[in-house]
N, C-alpha and C positions, 0 to 999 in steps of 0.2 A: 681721822677720820675717815674714810675712803666713802665721803659720799655722789650718789647718783651723777652730783651736779657735775663733781670733778671726775668720774671716769665719764661723763657722756663727750667732756674737753676732752678726755685723756686720749680718748677715739680718732678724735675730731684731728688731732696735731698729729696721732701718729697716724693716721691715712694721709696727713697730707704729705710726712716724712718722705711714706712710702712712691708715695707720686711723683716728688719733685727725684726721692733720687734715679727712681728709672728713670724718668725725662733725661734723669743726666746721665743716667748706662748706655742709652739709644745717639747721645750728640758724639758728632765724628769729631770733634774740634779741640775735644780736651786736652791733645797734650800740647797745643798750642796757648795756653796761658801762658802769663808770665813765670816768673819765679815766683813772685810774692804770693802770687795768686794763687799758684800751684799747692804753692807751703799751708798758705790755708784750706785749702780745697781736700791737702790730705790729711793736715790735721782732727779737723771734722769728720772726714770719711776713719778713722781709725778711731777716732772715740765710737763710733755706729758700731765699727766691728766688734767691741767688747760690747752687743749685747747680746741678750739672751736668743732674740727672736730669729731665725734661718733666713728668712727671705729678704732681711735689711742688712744682712751680715753676707749675702750674695751678688745684694746687688750694690753695695759699697766696693764688694772686690770687684767686680763688672767696671765699674769707675776707676776705681783703681790702679786695673791696669790697663786701660786705656792713657793713665795720666802718666805711665812709666813709661811712657812713648820719649818722651824729654829725656835727653843725654846730656842734660851739662852736669856742672858739678856737686852741687848740691841736691841734686834730685835721691833724696831715700830709696823710692822706690822702682831706681832704674834695672836689680833683680826678680822685681816678682813672675815676671811672666818668666823663668826659668823654673819656677816652683807650681805654676799656678795649676794643672791637676792635684799638685797637693792639697795649695791653700783648699781647691773647690773643693773636695775631700772633707777637710776640716768642718765643713761649713754645711754638709748635707747631719742629717738627723744621725 
């Protein structure tokens, strides 16, 4: 059952997640993460992209675009800037 207490905790968690992702989207050093850190961060952002909330998707996409500046071999997001406009269009209503 979805109790009032559970709904309140879910709202708090959602607001913390939004605030954290907005903070990360404003960071300028995301491209300088190590390979392991970058891979973990990208995995978490990919999970956020599958949510139904457009605001979270937009902020996660911004973070992914900033991570994609790294040009190492294992980077899965290196081609994202090429499709930036298309991806932003998918996050709109």
